[in-house]
C-alpha positions as MATLAB code, in Angstrom:
seq = 'MKLTDRVKREFIFLKRLLRLLKRIKSISPTSAELICDNFEAVVDKHATRPALLFEGRTLTYAETDALANRYAHWARGRGLKAGDTVAVMLPNRIEYFPLWLGLNKIGVVAALINNSLTGAGLAHCVNISDARISIVDSSTVSAFNEIESELTLSQTVWVLDLAREDETEHRRSLMHALKSVSSVRPDKELRHELSSASTALYIYTSGTTGLPKAAKISNARVQLYMKAFAGVTGMTPDDRIYIVLPLYHSTGGLCGMGAALLNGASVCLKRKFSASAFWSDITQHNCTHLVYIGELCRYLINSPPAPNPDDEKKHKLRMAFGNGMRPEVWEEFRKRFRIPVIVEFYGSTEGNVSLFNLDGHPGAIGRVPSYLKSQFNIRLVRFDVEQEIPERRMNGLCYECKPGEIGEAIGEIASDPRHAYSGYADKAASEKKILRDVFKKGDQWFRTGDLMRQDRDGYLYFIDRIGDTFRFKGENVSTSEVAEYCARATGVDEAIVYGVEVPHYDGKAGMVSLIVDDNFDITAFGEHVRDHLPTYARPRFVRLLQEAETTGTFKYKKMDLVKAGYDPALVTDPLFVLSPDSDTYVPLDAACYGLLTDGEYRF';
ca = [
     -17.669  -27.328   10.289;
     -16.815  -30.717   11.821;
     -15.464  -30.724   15.378;
     -12.138  -32.169   14.237;
     -11.789  -29.416   11.620;
     -12.616  -26.769   14.214;
     -10.020  -28.131   16.634;
      -7.417  -28.280   13.877;
      -8.092  -24.670   12.843;
      -7.924  -23.544   16.469;
      -4.567  -25.270   16.910;
      -3.143  -23.643   13.770;
      -4.509  -20.248   14.828;
      -2.959  -20.394   18.291;
       0.358  -21.785   17.055;
       0.846  -18.982   14.532;
      -0.452  -16.338   16.937;
       2.054  -17.366   19.597;
       4.849  -17.321   17.030;
       3.837  -13.799   16.010;
       3.602  -12.549   19.591;
       6.981  -14.018   20.443;
       8.621  -11.945   17.722;
       7.002   -8.633   18.649;
       7.048   -8.865   22.467;
      10.366   -6.988   22.728;
       9.140   -3.910   20.831;
       8.927   -0.888   23.128;
       8.452    2.824   22.340;
      11.204    3.655   24.870;
      13.781    1.248   23.444;
      17.003    2.667   21.967;
      16.881   -0.049   19.318;
      16.079    1.102   15.781;
      15.181   -1.109   12.819;
      18.750   -0.795   11.510;
      19.978   -2.381   14.756;
      17.680   -5.345   14.178;
      18.997   -5.796   10.647;
      22.642   -5.483   11.716;
      22.081   -8.319   14.210;
      20.831  -10.529   11.353;
      23.800   -9.525    9.181;
      26.189  -10.637   11.903;
      24.605  -14.112   11.801;
      24.126  -14.506    8.053;
      26.774  -12.280    6.456;
      27.568  -14.499    3.471;
      24.052  -15.625    2.671;
      22.152  -13.978   -0.223;
      19.800  -11.210    0.925;
      18.602   -9.471   -2.267;
      18.310  -10.868   -5.797;
      17.325   -8.500   -8.616;
      17.735   -8.716  -12.397;
      20.807  -10.940  -12.293;
      22.455   -9.177   -9.340;
      22.810  -10.594   -5.840;
      23.741   -8.829   -2.620;
      24.688  -10.872    0.423;
      23.673   -9.667    3.857;
      27.141   -8.212    4.378;
      27.037   -6.456    1.000;
      23.559   -5.090    1.690;
      24.772   -3.709    5.010;
      27.908   -2.245    3.408;
      25.803   -0.453    0.772;
      23.515    0.900    3.498;
      26.589    2.170    5.349;
      27.722    4.022    2.225;
      24.355    5.769    1.985;
      24.644    6.710    5.665;
      28.089    8.258    5.242;
      27.040    9.974    2.011;
      24.054   11.543    3.792;
      26.309   12.673    6.650;
      28.611   14.252    4.095;
      25.675   16.262    2.755;
      25.084   17.724    6.216;
      22.006   15.625    6.994;
      21.313   14.877   10.645;
      18.791   12.989   12.751;
      15.250   14.203   12.078;
      15.957   15.528    8.582;
      14.067   14.084    5.610;
      15.133   12.772    2.199;
      12.498   12.245   -0.505;
      12.934    8.903   -2.287;
      11.124    8.441   -5.606;
      12.323    5.181   -7.112;
      10.877    2.052   -8.718;
      11.696   -1.356   -7.285;
      15.443   -1.912   -7.545;
      18.159   -3.581   -5.510;
      19.271   -0.301   -3.895;
      15.834    0.579   -2.456;
      16.028   -1.175    0.923;
      19.733   -0.411    1.559;
      19.018    3.259    0.802;
      16.343    3.883    3.422;
      18.110    1.546    5.856;
      21.318    3.591    5.513;
      19.418    6.799    6.235;
      17.923    5.099    9.303;
      21.445    4.456   10.612;
      21.902    8.194   11.165;
      18.294    8.958   12.092;
      17.294   10.531    8.776;
      13.683    9.978    7.684;
      13.071    8.558    4.191;
       9.881    9.795    2.517;
       8.915    6.898    0.225;
       7.050    8.468   -2.686;
       4.929    6.534   -5.168;
       7.071    6.445   -8.319;
       4.011    6.668  -10.606;
       2.950   10.079   -9.263;
       3.189   13.144  -11.479;
       2.218   16.800  -11.410;
       0.663   18.493   -8.396;
       0.289   15.205   -6.495;
       4.027   14.602   -6.684;
       4.857   18.205   -5.766;
       2.519   17.957   -2.782;
       4.224   14.786   -1.507;
       7.685   16.361   -1.707;
       6.498   19.613   -0.123;
       4.840   18.072    2.935;
       7.937   15.949    3.607;
      10.063   19.100    4.141;
      12.888   17.372    2.262;
      15.691   19.456    0.771;
      17.336   16.454   -0.882;
      15.528   14.141   -3.287;
      16.725   10.860   -4.774;
      15.452    9.692   -8.166;
      16.686    7.520  -11.020;
      16.549    7.659  -14.813;
      12.922    6.437  -14.839;
      11.588    9.092  -12.431;
      13.795   12.129  -13.009;
      11.607   13.498  -15.817;
       8.499   13.571  -13.596;
      10.544   15.362  -10.967;
      11.831   17.897  -13.494;
       8.273   18.877  -14.386;
       7.273   19.839  -10.845;
      10.440   21.475   -9.562;
       9.050   24.989   -9.955;
       6.126   24.008   -7.676;
       8.355   22.958   -4.762;
       8.432   25.144   -1.675;
      11.986   24.185   -0.697;
      14.984   24.361   -3.005;
      16.067   20.837   -3.897;
      19.358   19.118   -4.459;
      18.440   16.215   -6.733;
      20.586   13.107   -6.764;
      20.083   10.666   -9.630;
      20.931    7.107   -8.641;
      22.148    5.848  -12.023;
      23.479    9.074  -13.565;
      27.001    8.918  -15.017;
      29.565   11.373  -13.638;
      30.013   13.083  -17.009;
      26.267   13.766  -17.277;
      26.049   15.743  -14.051;
      24.690   19.290  -14.085;
      24.465   22.016  -11.472;
      21.063   20.712  -10.360;
      21.419   16.978  -11.080;
      24.127   15.082   -9.220;
      25.310   11.492   -9.656;
      24.667    9.415   -6.544;
      26.406    6.437   -8.147;
      29.617    8.453   -8.457;
      29.348   10.009   -4.988;
      29.091    6.619   -3.281;
      32.474    5.503   -4.627;
      34.357    7.813   -2.290;
      32.575    7.014    0.989;
      33.189    4.374    3.630;
      31.326    1.083    3.835;
      32.031    0.721    7.559;
      29.053    0.947    9.909;
      28.570    4.506   11.181;
      29.121    5.046   14.894;
      25.954    4.249   16.859;
      26.629    7.395   18.843;
      25.196    9.289   15.863;
      21.755    7.970   16.806;
      22.126    7.784   20.570;
      19.392   10.354   21.206;
      16.846    8.428   19.137;
      14.438    5.744   20.284;
      12.063    3.332   18.609;
       9.430    6.071   18.937;
      11.440    8.228   16.500;
      10.094    8.495   12.945;
      11.811    6.171   10.485;
       9.737    6.631    7.316;
       6.994    8.624    5.701;
       4.711    6.307    3.751;
       2.024    8.052    1.753;
      -1.643    7.261    1.742;
      -4.483    8.864   -0.187;
      -6.684    8.859    2.904;
     -10.394    9.316    2.367;
     -10.282   12.732    0.686;
      -7.850   15.129   -0.906;
      -4.202   14.749   -1.801;
      -1.907   12.014   -0.419;
      -0.996   12.260    3.266;
       2.383   11.412    4.745;
       1.864    8.812    7.472;
       4.577    8.992   10.109;
       5.984    5.506   10.606;
       8.051    5.170   13.758;
      10.874    2.675   14.162;
       8.599    0.736   16.503;
       5.917    0.577   13.803;
       8.462   -0.591   11.202;
       9.671   -3.206   13.674;
       6.091   -4.281   14.286;
       5.418   -4.804   10.568;
       8.684   -6.574    9.870;
       8.916   -8.698   13.001;
       5.258   -9.708   12.893;
       5.611  -11.181    9.425;
       8.946  -12.731   10.276;
       6.988  -14.569   12.968;
       3.816  -15.347   10.998;
       5.678  -16.786    8.025;
       8.327  -18.646    9.974;
      10.807  -18.223    7.124;
      14.273  -19.761    7.523;
      17.647  -18.908    5.907;
      16.895  -21.519    3.250;
      13.687  -19.773    2.153;
      13.072  -17.206   -0.590;
      10.230  -14.731   -0.985;
       9.004  -13.369   -4.330;
       8.153   -9.652   -4.225;
       6.612   -7.806   -7.172;
       4.714   -5.274   -5.041;
       6.087   -1.708   -4.925;
       8.527   -1.094   -2.089;
       7.012    2.309   -1.297;
       4.009    0.359    0.086;
       4.143   -1.219    3.517;
       2.831   -4.582    2.231;
       5.785   -5.273   -0.035;
       8.367   -2.901    1.419;
       7.949   -3.771    5.098;
       5.805   -6.893    5.548;
       7.351   -8.822    2.651;
      10.901   -7.624    3.180;
      10.717   -8.162    6.936;
       9.469  -11.736    6.584;
      12.709  -12.597    4.794;
      15.354  -10.159    5.985;
      14.762  -10.602    9.715;
      15.012  -14.378    9.291;
      18.179  -14.594    7.198;
      16.173  -15.595    4.103;
      16.397  -14.161    0.558;
      14.257  -11.661   -1.349;
      13.690  -12.227   -5.073;
      12.686   -8.719   -6.119;
      11.040   -7.789   -9.405;
      10.764   -4.341  -10.959;
       7.057   -4.834  -11.671;
       4.396   -7.503  -11.979;
       4.221   -9.658  -15.120;
       1.553  -12.364  -15.282;
       3.332  -14.195  -18.114;
       6.661  -14.382  -16.252;
       5.252  -14.837  -12.767;
       5.324  -18.600  -12.319;
       8.496  -19.216  -14.284;
      10.254  -16.684  -12.035;
       8.989  -18.385   -8.894;
      10.036  -21.795  -10.181;
      13.418  -20.633  -11.479;
      14.326  -18.905   -8.203;
      12.978  -21.717   -5.986;
      10.738  -19.306   -4.087;
       8.950  -20.663   -1.034;
       6.881  -17.600   -0.100;
       4.824  -14.984   -1.923;
       3.442  -11.629   -0.768;
       0.341  -10.425   -2.631;
      -2.423   -7.884   -2.934;
      -5.838   -9.058   -4.054;
      -5.669   -7.611   -7.555;
      -2.479   -9.556   -8.281;
      -4.218  -12.821   -7.384;
      -7.191  -11.992   -9.596;
      -4.902  -11.194  -12.518;
      -3.272  -14.580  -12.123;
      -6.470  -16.626  -12.058;
      -7.804  -14.683  -15.065;
      -4.604  -15.257  -17.023;
      -4.156  -18.127  -19.482;
      -1.972  -21.032  -18.363;
       1.718  -20.264  -18.034;
       3.918  -20.997  -21.102;
       5.119  -24.004  -19.146;
       1.969  -25.185  -17.303;
       4.078  -27.183  -14.861;
       5.423  -23.907  -13.436;
       1.983  -23.134  -11.989;
       1.891  -26.236   -9.823;
       5.392  -27.689   -9.541;
       6.823  -24.723   -7.685;
       8.072  -24.794   -4.089;
       5.696  -22.192   -2.631;
       4.567  -23.074    0.883;
       2.781  -19.867    1.791;
       1.190  -16.808    0.207;
       0.367  -13.877    2.461;
      -1.062  -10.435    1.804;
      -4.277   -8.435    1.811;
      -7.296   -7.807   -0.359;
      -7.968  -11.334   -1.624;
     -11.693  -11.528   -2.270;
     -13.644  -14.614   -1.162;
     -14.537  -15.581   -4.751;
     -10.841  -15.608   -5.688;
      -9.518  -17.419   -2.644;
     -10.405  -21.056   -3.374;
      -9.664  -20.888   -7.101;
      -6.285  -19.317   -6.400;
      -5.431  -21.958   -3.802;
      -6.527  -24.911   -5.918;
      -5.288  -23.846   -9.350;
      -1.820  -22.910   -8.140;
      -1.600  -25.443   -5.310;
      -0.807  -22.952   -2.555;
      -0.697  -24.931    0.721;
      -1.176  -21.955    3.075;
      -2.803  -18.549    2.522;
      -2.522  -15.940    5.281;
      -4.681  -12.883    4.703;
      -4.097   -9.813    6.863;
      -5.649   -6.398    7.362;
      -3.999   -3.124    8.307;
      -3.420    0.418    7.142;
      -0.164    2.295    6.874;
      -1.196    5.017    9.299;
      -3.584    3.049   11.495;
      -3.313    1.011   14.682;
      -5.542   -1.923   13.743;
      -3.911   -5.144   12.550;
      -5.681   -8.424   11.861;
      -4.465  -11.816   10.690;
      -6.407  -14.725    9.237;
      -3.944  -17.194   10.686;
      -5.873  -20.400   10.030;
      -6.740  -19.767    6.364;
     -10.521  -19.393    6.714;
     -11.568  -18.377    3.159;
     -12.730  -14.777    2.752;
     -11.958  -13.532    6.270;
      -9.475  -10.712    6.855;
      -8.747  -11.782   10.405;
     -10.083  -13.304   13.565;
     -10.647  -12.093   17.115;
     -12.033  -15.028   19.130;
     -14.188  -14.091   22.118;
     -11.737  -15.573   24.620;
      -8.983  -13.236   23.334;
     -11.092  -10.126   22.752;
      -9.373   -8.195   25.551;
      -6.004   -8.700   23.834;
      -7.126   -6.946   20.627;
      -7.898   -3.239   20.293;
     -10.376   -3.571   17.412;
     -14.118   -3.067   17.810;
     -16.978   -2.514   15.356;
     -19.424    0.316   16.015;
     -22.799    0.928   14.402;
     -22.513    3.354   11.523;
     -24.901    5.873    9.988;
     -24.289    5.503    6.260;
     -26.244    8.643    5.370;
     -24.405   10.897    7.830;
     -21.162    8.906    7.494;
     -20.566    8.956   11.255;
     -20.893    6.330   14.002;
     -24.286    6.202   15.697;
     -24.516    7.534   19.269;
     -26.721    6.555   22.215;
     -28.720    9.098   24.208;
     -25.739    9.393   26.580;
     -23.412   10.215   23.687;
     -21.541    6.894   23.622;
     -21.391    4.506   20.640;
     -23.092    1.164   20.036;
     -20.842   -1.857   19.651;
     -21.985   -4.117   16.825;
     -23.399   -7.538   17.527;
     -22.268  -10.571   15.479;
     -23.532  -10.207   11.924;
     -24.025   -6.425   12.098;
     -22.021   -4.193    9.769;
     -20.129   -1.311   11.362;
     -17.007    0.807   11.170;
     -13.847   -0.813   12.496;
     -12.058    1.298   15.105;
      -8.894    0.718   17.123;
      -8.322    1.889   20.702;
      -5.327    4.216   20.915;
      -2.674    3.352   23.505;
       1.078    3.795   24.039;
       1.776    0.137   23.241;
       3.444    0.112   19.760;
       0.777   -2.286   18.510;
      -1.973    0.190   19.408;
      -0.217    3.544   19.049;
      -1.348    6.095   16.499;
       1.369    8.432   15.242;
      -0.823   10.033   12.596;
       0.230   12.087    9.602;
       2.708   14.882    9.056;
      -0.399   17.091    8.893;
      -1.760   17.438   12.455;
      -5.221   18.495   11.288;
      -5.508   15.369    9.124;
      -4.400   13.258   12.095;
      -7.086   14.723   14.347;
      -9.870   13.853   11.900;
      -9.111   10.136   12.291;
      -9.670   10.124   16.067;
     -13.048    9.171   17.545;
     -13.574   10.204   21.187;
     -15.989    9.159   23.939;
     -16.759    5.848   22.285;
     -17.483    3.379   25.096;
     -16.586    5.650   28.025;
     -15.917    9.332   28.448;
     -12.379   10.308   27.515;
     -11.379    7.234   25.505;
      -9.829    7.646   22.049;
     -10.125    5.352   19.039;
      -8.648    5.402   15.537;
     -11.229    5.421   12.733;
     -10.208    2.975   10.007;
     -12.817    4.250    7.545;
     -13.685    0.616    6.756;
     -16.977   -1.180    7.206;
     -16.717   -4.762    8.459;
     -18.828   -7.624    9.768;
     -17.852  -10.168   12.440;
     -19.389  -13.626   12.816;
     -19.954  -15.610   15.999;
     -16.614  -17.429   15.647;
     -14.767  -14.112   15.635;
     -13.905  -13.999   11.923;
     -14.021  -10.508   10.426;
     -15.024   -9.730    6.840;
     -14.315   -6.534    4.922;
     -17.450   -4.910    3.481;
     -16.521   -1.528    1.972;
     -14.724    1.786    2.398;
     -16.684    4.637    3.885;
     -17.370    7.585    1.608;
     -16.281    8.081   -1.928;
     -12.779    6.714   -1.852;
     -12.384    3.417   -3.651;
      -9.534    0.983   -4.289;
      -8.264    0.060   -7.725;
      -5.267   -2.216   -8.358;
      -4.311   -2.056   -4.724;
      -4.342    1.766   -4.524;
      -6.738    4.084   -2.732;
      -8.197    6.580   -5.201;
      -9.568    9.868   -3.914;
     -12.554   10.939   -6.009;
     -12.172   14.581   -5.014;
      -8.566   14.652   -6.176;
      -9.351   12.971   -9.503;
     -12.343   15.267  -10.050;
     -10.138   18.275   -9.441;
      -7.753   17.311  -12.229;
     -10.514   16.222  -14.610;
     -12.264   19.573  -14.145;
      -9.109   21.381  -15.266;
      -9.265   19.825  -18.735;
     -10.243   22.021  -21.661;
     -13.996   22.164  -22.203;
     -14.923   20.581  -18.850;
     -17.327   22.538  -16.659;
     -17.986   19.937  -13.967;
     -16.504   16.525  -13.161;
     -18.214   13.945  -10.935;
     -15.991   10.995  -10.056;
     -17.030    7.710   -8.432;
     -16.124    4.059   -8.344;
     -17.977    1.365  -10.266;
     -17.709   -2.388   -9.975;
     -16.207   -4.241  -12.927;
     -16.505   -8.028  -13.190;
     -13.211   -9.858  -12.620;
     -11.581   -6.863  -10.897;
     -10.996   -6.311   -7.190;
     -12.221   -3.072   -5.688;
     -13.745   -0.565   -8.085;
     -12.656    1.228  -11.251;
     -12.908    4.970  -11.640;
     -15.665    6.576  -13.693;
     -16.161   10.259  -14.380;
     -19.354   11.967  -15.524;
     -18.571   15.266  -17.233;
     -20.562   18.370  -17.995;
     -18.784   19.893  -20.984;
     -18.966   22.771  -23.445;
     -18.252   23.018  -27.174;
     -14.486   23.095  -26.617;
     -14.386   19.577  -25.171;
     -12.532   16.864  -27.080;
     -12.360   13.303  -25.733;
      -8.885   12.710  -27.190;
      -7.507   15.842  -25.539;
      -9.199   14.812  -22.288;
      -7.434   11.450  -22.416;
      -4.090   13.182  -22.874;
      -4.877   15.510  -19.973;
      -5.568   12.765  -17.430;
      -2.580   10.779  -18.677;
      -0.317   13.761  -17.998;
      -1.759   14.656  -14.609;
      -2.827   11.450  -12.891;
      -0.970    8.248  -11.980;
      -2.074    5.163  -13.912;
      -4.239    3.677  -11.156;
      -6.189    6.952  -10.667;
      -7.147    7.579  -14.310;
     -10.890    7.081  -14.885;
     -11.581    3.903  -16.841;
     -15.003    5.169  -17.956;
     -16.280    8.573  -19.114;
     -19.904    9.657  -19.366;
     -20.843   12.946  -21.024;
     -23.881   14.205  -19.157;
     -26.562   15.986  -21.126;
     -28.122   17.109  -17.848;
     -27.370   16.449  -14.194;
     -29.797   16.227  -11.288;
     -28.788   17.897   -8.051;
     -30.069   17.805   -4.479;
     -31.543   20.740   -2.622;
     -28.050   21.673   -1.493;
     -26.830   21.600   -5.110;
     -24.904   18.362   -4.722;
     -24.954   15.997   -7.665;
     -26.892   12.775   -7.119;
     -23.852   10.609   -7.395;
     -25.591    7.440   -6.260;
     -27.887    7.574   -9.298;
     -24.823    7.790  -11.515;
     -23.198    4.873   -9.690;
     -26.340    2.777  -10.096;
     -26.499    3.364  -13.866;
     -22.771    2.766  -14.197;
     -21.471    2.210  -17.714;
     -24.236   -0.024  -19.087;
     -25.310    1.326  -22.522;
     -28.744   -0.161  -21.905;
     -29.238    2.132  -18.912;
     -27.372    5.217  -20.104;
     -28.423    7.287  -23.107;
     -25.534    9.735  -22.705;
     -22.310    9.166  -24.704;
     -20.082    6.616  -22.965;
     -16.365    5.971  -23.401;
     -13.926    3.423  -22.020;
     -10.157    3.550  -21.707;
      -8.570    1.520  -24.480;
      -6.526   -1.480  -23.272;
      -3.929   -0.770  -25.962;
      -3.378    2.963  -25.433;
      -4.121    5.940  -23.197;
      -7.112    6.986  -25.316;
     -10.844    6.719  -24.751;
     -12.982    4.831  -27.253;
     -16.796    4.629  -27.528;
     -18.378    2.076  -25.218;
     -21.100    0.183  -27.083;
     -23.044   -2.998  -26.355;
     -20.348   -5.239  -27.838;
     -17.652   -3.628  -25.696;
     -19.895   -3.878  -22.652;
     -20.240   -7.600  -23.285;
     -16.465   -7.997  -23.284;
     -16.281   -6.106  -19.974;
     -18.885   -8.261  -18.268;
     -17.216  -11.434  -19.558;
     -13.825  -10.325  -18.257;
     -12.283  -10.235  -21.723;
     -11.596   -6.495  -21.714;
      -8.484   -5.657  -19.660;
      -7.367   -2.211  -18.585;
];
């Protein structure tokens, strides 16, 4: 890199870092200020400006606040008080942000549940939230109906778009109930005992094993996400951000929303991602910013030109920010779509490690220069891949990685909101993520579960997730959970689930190797996983094992299965692939394999 380029990058890095730090410096775990207070301050400055745009509807800042106030008063009328929880299972829609914001105004925690969940996974998420009231809409009520008998607490279910005349004893119309409540801001005295350390949201994560976990997100953590991206992006009231990511995720629901709504800018919200409509939407709505996950970017570069090719390049986008953009996608995405600035970041919902690639260095997830190392809590420690634990010295302490070495990323735990670790609703699950006695006796560090490498300039690069969990379409997929459901299918004796790489896809796709009996039917198996697993978790490949090798401890040799993958030239067992046109599995032959490797077969 030329000296002038290095100086320029350093200037950009420091400028954006200072802007970020300026926005988050006021965050304190002892502050009485909640995220709703921050938003109300913006409303008072930008009341008449558009805040949310969705499917032909627009809410100004004042209207967004008024709707949030209605939800607050409605919740009060239901007897909810500070510390109680409401389960929210909704797709992207204009009411999503005002709903959880309104609950925040009276200290009620919103449990933001993935709206694609079904079956036991959904029941588990509702149960661990301890919610007695759940909010759904017409698109999610059926999934909720199917699991109601599995819930530990009796539920009052409110359907957002249900007509008054269609109400039943167990299904109430939230739309109708809101008509009779006030739109005036609730008295702040209702939340006077709360602080920014109080829980604002539960956001669910699959973790590394088992069912989803409810990460406790404090008001300070919400403020950190939202204010940080308000600073990094530097959006103004004249800007607009395009959000197609689900709002139950922190990337779209907090980082993307915060970038706009704490700056007086506008959010152009979409129900779901559509490659064909993507660029025309951005052009039509004059969007200046975009929040992404890596898979979205890969979809776009693998898509044919937009119906109007000019939309791809004659838009007004100034910045795209997000996480998971792979190095091989980065430059093509930037050049093809003429994106002036790309800001990649790294972080987990429940963790205390945050990184930003502020100067746009391709492929890096962040940077910690040596002269600022003391200001960041992240370190890399040597990792034993076989034992899946950090390596220890003779004195019991860990080895810090040298530049170029791959190790697990960990974050020192402190009371500072940037470095705090609030954990999960499940205390035992929280404890498993803490690493003690790392560099000195008594210290505590959060285990990210991610392997990274850092170069001599301080840039960090993501390598892989530890263990069996893999990411597909921006979601963590737990192999043990998927295997559990696959094993319940008729005719299945054993199910071994793992991730396999697929050309032109980020992360890995799920594959299951099955040991079956004479009652097994591949069509029935496809119906089973469709009914019990969310879309992203359904195995894309199935292998019917004729025999399976095990270790001395009777564990299946999964790595051998991963190595063979789904290549018909390496596998003599029957292979199937999920059809791109339906939820059925079809035989995977050499011709189909060729389409997969060429990127012409889409899931």
